[in-house]
MINU-530490 format. One record per residue (C-alpha): x, y, z; residue in one letter. Coordinates in steps of 0.2 Angstrom, whole numbers. Each point is the difference from the previous one (the first is absolute). Layout:
N
@east:X | north:Y | up:Z | residuo:a
...
//
This chain:
55
@east:-114 | north:-290 | up:1001 | residuo:m
@east:-10 | north:7 | up:-13 | residuo:t
@east:7 | north:17 | up:2 | residuo:g
@east:18 | north:-7 | up:-2 | residuo:w
@east:-5 | north:-11 | up:-16 | residuo:q
@east:-8 | north:17 | up:-7 | residuo:t
@east:16 | north:9 | up:3 | residuo:l
@east:10 | north:-13 | up:-8 | residuo:w
@east:-11 | north:-3 | up:-14 | residuo:t
@east:-1 | north:19 | up:-4 | residuo:w
@east:20 | north:1 | up:2 | residuo:t
@east:2 | north:-15 | up:-12 | residuo:l
@east:-12 | north:9 | up:-13 | residuo:g
@east:9 | north:17 | up:1 | residuo:l
@east:18 | north:-9 | up:-2 | residuo:s
@east:-7 | north:-9 | up:-15 | residuo:v
@east:-6 | north:16 | up:-9 | residuo:v
@east:15 | north:10 | up:5 | residuo:l
@east:11 | north:-15 | up:-7 | residuo:f
@east:-10 | north:0 | up:-17 | residuo:f
@east:1 | north:20 | up:-1 | residuo:t
@east:19 | north:-1 | up:2 | residuo:v
@east:1 | north:-14 | up:-14 | residuo:e
@east:-10 | north:10 | up:-11 | residuo:i
@east:11 | north:15 | up:2 | residuo:v
@east:16 | north:-10 | up:-2 | residuo:v
@east:-6 | north:-9 | up:-16 | residuo:v
@east:-5 | north:17 | up:-7 | residuo:i
@east:16 | north:7 | up:3 | residuo:g
@east:10 | north:-14 | up:-4 | residuo:g
@east:-8 | north:-1 | up:-18 | residuo:a
@east:6 | north:18 | up:-4 | residuo:g
@east:18 | north:-5 | up:6 | residuo:d
@east:0 | north:-15 | up:-10 | residuo:i
@east:-6 | north:9 | up:-16 | residuo:k
@east:14 | north:13 | up:2 | residuo:s
@east:13 | north:-15 | up:3 | residuo:m
@east:-5 | north:-9 | up:-15 | residuo:l
@east:0 | north:16 | up:-10 | residuo:k
@east:18 | north:5 | up:6 | residuo:s
@east:6 | north:-19 | up:-4 | residuo:l
@east:-7 | north:2 | up:-17 | residuo:r
@east:9 | north:16 | up:-4 | residuo:e
@east:16 | north:-6 | up:8 | residuo:h
@east:-1 | north:-16 | up:-12 | residuo:t
@east:-3 | north:11 | up:-15 | residuo:a
@east:16 | north:11 | up:5 | residuo:e
@east:10 | north:-15 | up:2 | residuo:d
@east:-6 | north:-8 | up:-17 | residuo:a
@east:4 | north:18 | up:-9 | residuo:t
@east:17 | north:-1 | up:9 | residuo:d
@east:5 | north:-17 | up:-5 | residuo:s
@east:-5 | north:4 | up:-18 | residuo:r
@east:13 | north:14 | up:-1 | residuo:a
@east:17 | north:-4 | up:-8 | residuo:p
//
């Protein structure tokens, strides 16, 4: 029984480590995407504001 318990303990531990690794990669990559999206939205808003002021 101890062999199976050890196997599943290591499997669970490895799964948790891999999950957190993927989570960190997604958060770091997503932060860059959100930053670029906000920059694009600001530029688009500035263009719209400029266009609405023109006669």
